[in-house]
N, C-alpha and C positions, 0 to 999 in steps of 0.2 A: 629442828632439823633431824634429830635423833629419832623422833616419833615417825616422822614421814618416810625415813629410810627403813625403819622397821616394818611400817605398814607396806611399803613396796616389796620388800623380801617376802613378807608373809603371802602377799597376793601372788607373787612369782611362783612360790612354792605350791600354792594351791592350784594355780592354773597349769603347772608343768605336768600334773598327772591328769588333767582333764581331757577327755575324749570329745567333748561336746563342742570344741572349736572347730571340728571338721578337718583338722590337720592330721592326715595319717602318714606313718613313717613308711619308708619304701620297702621295709620288711613286711609290713602289714599288708601293703598294696600287692607285693609279689605272692604272698601267702593267698590272698583272696583270689588272685588270677589263677593260681594253680588249683585252688579248690574249685573254681567255676570251670576250669578246663577239664578236671577229673570228672566233675558231675556231668558235663556235656558228653564226654567220651563213654561214661557208663550208660547214659541214657540212650546213646546212639546204638551201642552194642546191644542193649535190652530190646531196642526197637527192631534189631536185626538188620541195621544199615552197616554197609562197608565202611571202613575207616576212610577210604578217599571221599565218600559221600558226605561223612561227617565233616571232614575238613572244608569240602565245598560249601556245606550249609552254615558252617560257623567260622567264617574267615577271620574274625577278630579275635578268636580263642587262640591261646598259646598251644601250638601243635604237639609239643612234647607232653603237656598236661593232658590234652585230649587223648593221645595215645596211651598214656599211662592208666588213665580212667577206663578206656576201652578194653585194655589188656586185662585190668584187674577184674572187670565185670565179666570178661570172657572166661577168665580162670573161675570165677565164683559160679558162673552159670554152668560150666562144665562139671564142677565138683558136686554141685547140687542137681544136676539133671534137669536144669530149667530151660524151657523153650523160649525162643524169642517172641515177643508180641508185635504182632503188625501194627504200624501206625494207623490211627483212625482218621487223621486229617489228611486231606489231599493237599498237593502242592499248590500254592498260590500262583495264579498267572497274571502277569502283568498285561494291560491292555495292548501294548506293542508287540509282545510275544503272541497273544492271542490272534492279533491280525496276521501275524507272519504264518501261524499254523494254518489259519483258514486260507490263505494265499497257497500254501503248499498242498493243501487238500484238493483245491480246484484246479490246480495246474495240471495240464496234460501230462500223461506219463510218457515219457521218452522210451523208444525202443532201445533196450541195453545191450543189444546183440552187436558184436563188432561188424564193422562194414566190410563186405566181401570185396576182396581184391578181383579184378577182372581176370577171367581165365584167358590166357594168351591164345589158346587154340580156337575158343569160340570167337575171340575178337578178330582173328584172320579170316574165318569163314563169314562173318557178318560184312566185313570190309570187301571181300571179293565178291559177294552177291550182288552189290550195287553196282 
């Protein structure tokens, strides 16, 4: 009995410090989310994207962390006089959005001038002529 309890305690002590179980603490998860958000924000700023665009492209990222990374990169780029780098990849278009864009391109353009109200003087003369 004594040997089995000693063995259980030894195994528990060894596994308590093991990260290979895949169990992360809430602090570790929060630190990873913060680091990811800061990296996303810094990359967006380096690419010359506005912070609102960065939020829209990365909806799952923590906004506070994204902003902190964007601001840090903005300060760094200003201090070192670094220009932003234009993104090389184009935005991916889904098939539904592509079809909607094609429909909008082929639709006739409506006249955007406001409709004229009839001139009362001309309306009277037309009515009197008949």
